[in-house]
C-alpha positions as CSV (number, residue, x, y, z in Angstrom):
1,X,95.2,100.5,122.2
2,X,95.6,99.9,118.5
3,X,93.0,100.5,115.8
4,X,92.2,97.1,114.2
5,X,89.2,98.3,112.1
6,X,91.0,98.0,108.8
7,X,92.9,94.8,109.7
8,X,92.0,91.2,109.0
9,X,91.0,89.3,112.1
10,X,92.7,85.9,112.4
11,X,91.4,83.4,114.9
12,X,94.3,81.1,115.8
13,X,94.1,77.5,116.9
14,X,95.0,78.3,120.5
15,X,92.0,80.6,120.8
16,X,93.8,83.9,120.5
17,X,93.1,86.5,118.0
18,X,95.6,88.4,115.8
19,X,95.0,91.3,113.5
20,X,96.9,91.2,110.2
21,X,97.7,94.1,107.9
22,X,96.4,93.5,104.4
23,X,99.9,93.2,103.0
24,X,100.8,90.4,105.4
25,X,97.6,88.5,104.6
26,X,98.1,89.0,100.9
27,X,101.7,87.6,101.0
28,X,100.6,84.5,103.0
29,X,97.6,84.0,100.6
30,X,99.9,84.2,97.6
31,X,102.2,81.6,99.1
32,X,99.3,79.2,99.9
33,X,97.9,79.7,96.4
34,X,101.4,78.9,94.9
35,X,101.7,75.8,96.9
36,X,98.2,74.7,96.0
37,X,99.0,75.3,92.3
38,X,102.2,73.2,92.5
39,X,100.3,70.5,94.5
40,X,97.7,70.2,91.8
41,X,100.3,69.9,89.1
42,X,102.1,67.2,91.0
43,X,98.9,65.2,91.5
44,X,98.1,65.6,87.8
45,X,101.6,64.3,87.0
46,X,101.2,61.5,89.5
47,X,104.4,62.4,91.4
48,X,104.5,60.8,94.8
49,X,104.1,62.9,97.9
50,X,107.5,61.6,99.1
51,X,109.3,63.3,96.2
52,X,110.3,66.7,97.5
53,X,112.6,67.7,94.6
54,X,109.9,70.1,93.4
55,X,110.5,72.4,96.4
56,X,112.1,75.5,95.0
57,X,112.0,78.4,97.5
58,X,113.2,81.0,94.9
59,X,110.3,80.0,92.6
60,X,107.8,80.5,95.4
61,X,109.4,83.9,96.2
62,X,109.1,84.9,92.6
63,X,105.5,83.8,92.5
64,X,104.6,85.8,95.6
65,X,106.3,88.9,94.2
66,X,104.4,88.6,90.9
67,X,101.0,87.8,92.5
68,X,101.2,90.1,95.5
69,X,99.7,93.3,94.0
70,X,96.7,91.7,92.5
71,X,96.2,89.5,95.6
72,X,96.4,92.6,97.8
73,X,93.6,94.2,95.9
74,X,91.6,91.0,96.0
75,X,92.0,90.7,99.7
76,X,91.1,94.3,100.3
77,X,87.9,94.0,98.4
78,X,87.0,90.6,100.0
79,X,87.6,92.1,103.4
80,X,85.6,95.2,102.6
81,X,82.5,93.1,101.6
82,X,82.9,90.8,104.6
83,X,84.2,87.6,103.1
84,X,87.4,87.6,105.1
């Protein structure tokens, strides 16, 4: 039996539950934040959804690397106070 007390509980669509390490959650959260930031800029610039030339995997990887440490601290605090 594993100790999940310090992990983030994730309820999946299929009804199962996974427990994520803070590092895993922070990396995914950083990716989602990066995608949301790009999406907002594309909407502001009125670039159509069908234009996928903006997809730059290396840019997202760099964003995740730069944002990871602060996102990790943010998620640890939010988890500790019960928000996630």
